[in-house]
VEXDREN-2710 file (C-alpha; in Angstrom, 1 decimal):
% VEXDREN-2710
k/r/px/py/pz
1/MET/-10.3/-11.2/9.0
2/ASP/-13.6/-9.4/8.3
3/SER/-12.5/-6.5/10.5
4/TYR/-9.1/-6.2/8.7
5/ILE/-10.9/-6.1/5.4
6/LYS/-13.3/-3.4/6.5
7/TYR/-10.5/-1.3/8.0
8/THR/-8.4/-1.7/4.8
9/GLU/-11.4/-0.8/2.7
10/ALA/-12.0/2.4/4.8
11/TYR/-8.3/3.3/4.6
12/LEU/-8.2/2.7/0.9
13/ALA/-11.2/5.0/0.4
14/MET/-9.5/7.7/2.5
15/VAL/-6.3/7.5/0.5
16/GLN/-8.2/7.5/-2.8
17/GLY/-10.1/10.5/-1.7
18/THR/-6.8/12.5/-1.6
19/LEU/-5.7/11.4/-5.2
20/THR/-6.1/13.5/-8.3
21/GLU/-7.7/11.8/-11.3
22/THR/-4.2/11.3/-12.9
23/GLU/-2.8/9.8/-9.7
24/MET/-5.8/7.5/-9.4
25/GLU/-5.3/6.2/-12.9
26/ARG/-1.6/5.7/-12.5
27/SER/-1.9/4.0/-9.2
28/SER/-4.7/1.7/-10.4
29/LYS/-2.6/0.6/-13.3
30/ALA/0.4/0.0/-11.0
31/GLY/-1.8/-1.9/-8.6
32/GLU/-3.0/-4.2/-11.4
33/GLU/0.6/-4.9/-12.3
34/ILE/1.6/-5.5/-8.7
35/PHE/-1.3/-7.9/-8.3
36/GLU/-0.3/-9.9/-11.4
37/ALA/3.3/-10.1/-10.2
38/ILE/2.1/-11.3/-6.8
39/LYS/0.0/-14.0/-8.5
40/GLU/3.0/-15.2/-10.4
41/ILE/5.2/-15.3/-7.3
42/VAL/2.5/-17.2/-5.4
43/GLU/2.3/-19.8/-8.2
44/LYS/6.1/-20.0/-8.5
45/TYR/6.5/-20.9/-4.8
46/GLU/3.2/-22.8/-4.6
47/LEU/2.3/-20.8/-1.5
48/ASN/-0.7/-21.8/0.7
49/ILE/-3.1/-19.2/2.0
50/ARG/-1.2/-18.6/5.2
51/GLU/2.1/-18.2/3.4
52/MET/0.5/-15.8/0.9
53/LEU/-1.1/-13.7/3.6
54/ASN/2.2/-13.6/5.5
55/ALA/4.1/-12.4/2.4
56/THR/1.5/-9.8/1.3
57/VAL/0.9/-8.4/4.8
58/ALA/4.7/-8.1/5.3
59/VAL/5.0/-6.2/2.0
60/HIS/2.1/-4.0/3.1
61/TYR/3.8/-3.3/6.4
62/ASN/7.0/-2.3/4.6
63/ILE/5.2/0.0/2.2
64/MET/3.4/1.7/5.1
65/GLY/6.7/2.1/7.0
66/SER/8.2/3.8/3.9
67/ALA/5.2/6.0/3.5
68/ASN/5.4/7.0/7.2
69/GLU/9.1/7.9/6.8
70/GLN/8.3/10.1/3.8
71/LEU/5.5/11.8/5.8
72/GLU/8.0/12.4/8.7
73/ASP/10.5/13.9/6.2
74/TYR/7.8/16.1/4.8
75/LYS/6.8/17.3/8.3
76/VAL/10.4/18.2/9.0
77/GLU/10.8/20.1/5.7
78/ARG/7.5/22.0/6.3
79/ALA/8.6/22.9/9.9
80/LYS/11.8/24.4/8.5
81/LEU/9.7/26.8/6.4
82/TYR/8.2/28.3/9.5
83/GLU/11.5/28.7/11.5
END
């Protein structure tokens, strides 16, 4: 778990290093809202720690997959500019 947290922290720092001040403010506010929503869902379903980790890691996985798809689309579009 410690390794996962360290890698996540490093990845977060890398992502934050690419954000503008406005993007950082907006995403921080959105992150706070997402966290509050997750807390409510955890309480609603009375999830234990394993269930909570499973749910949140699955969401993280889906978000990363979506981001990867967007990056691939961006690469295709950029490649078309140089054809």
